[in-house]
Phi, psi and omega in degrees: 000356174213140177221142170239125187062060179277071185278145161252116188257145177229155179296126178061022178235135180297132183289140178232148175299147181246138178247160179288141180234167178305140181074010168279159185239142177227147175231126180273138184299153173290349182276358174297146183289164181299331179297340178249041184292348177286349173236338186306119176068015185252156180245138184226153170254138175285117182275310179217158177208152176212142181259132180237128179263151183206136182236142175229145176222133180229131177263122188232141180287150180302139179078004180246175179215165177221134179266123180256115181267118184276351190281184179266014174297167183304324181266005184273172182270000176062042180257024175253148175292158183241030176206151184289335182263012175245138187223130181257129168252114191244120174262136186236120175254141182246127181290151183301147177160178181270066181205168178202174178236151172237116181276141179234142173198125343302195197305326186253013184239111180295141180286317184258118177206174176251174193287326182296138188308326182272356183271072179227146182303138180214112186297329182280359181251125177298335180276319190261353183292339181262001182289121177071019182277162177238121187259165175302330178291332179289326187213074182282155174302137183094339174218058185291120183247001177256122187228139176238151174243120188237141178221167181305135175065018173291144175301157184298135168261129181249130171255113179273114179270117185242129179260130180283165191287336186297348181242154178285309176224148180230137174269109183264113183251132178241127178254113180260130168246109183264110176272099187273112186248131169265127188241147176238134178284120181211166173270130182290153176297161178300135178089354180266128178253107182297150176292126179284135175246112184267149173283146186299328179300331179295325179292319181291336184265004181301000000 
């Protein structure tokens, strides 16, 4: 349900992110919660898709941060689908600057951390503020390597936008490419291996 650098690589060809197209297949992990039983452990074929671009910009003071809620909650950015048969594959590009993001899911739990109990991202710590961060160099616009998979009624995903100290204020720009897919539950043909879609908790439990 989240990918960083989702490259499809070829010999002697620069790798580019790959998006789902019609007649591609996806399988949702059995680890999805019961509240998402309309996708949990199920396999789907992409029937139709269309890409929609969306841009956000936030000006943030140095040493501060802003939490961006992608969900359909009242304070959210409404970047979740609103039907069970619609599935969003979202590529996110970050404009250059002295800033980065830390993804959280659910809202207060960082996705990327290390095993020792204190090794979790902490904006107020000079040591831990960079743990598990995603920088503009990791996923620039035009070569977006940070990807999310979003579905109806998913818990909120929070992107914490953090500005580093060398600047007074930073304009943090996010370029979203929403690959809006309509999916049908079907059995894949023989020899077809559907793309696995993991629940975010599985990544945290690795």
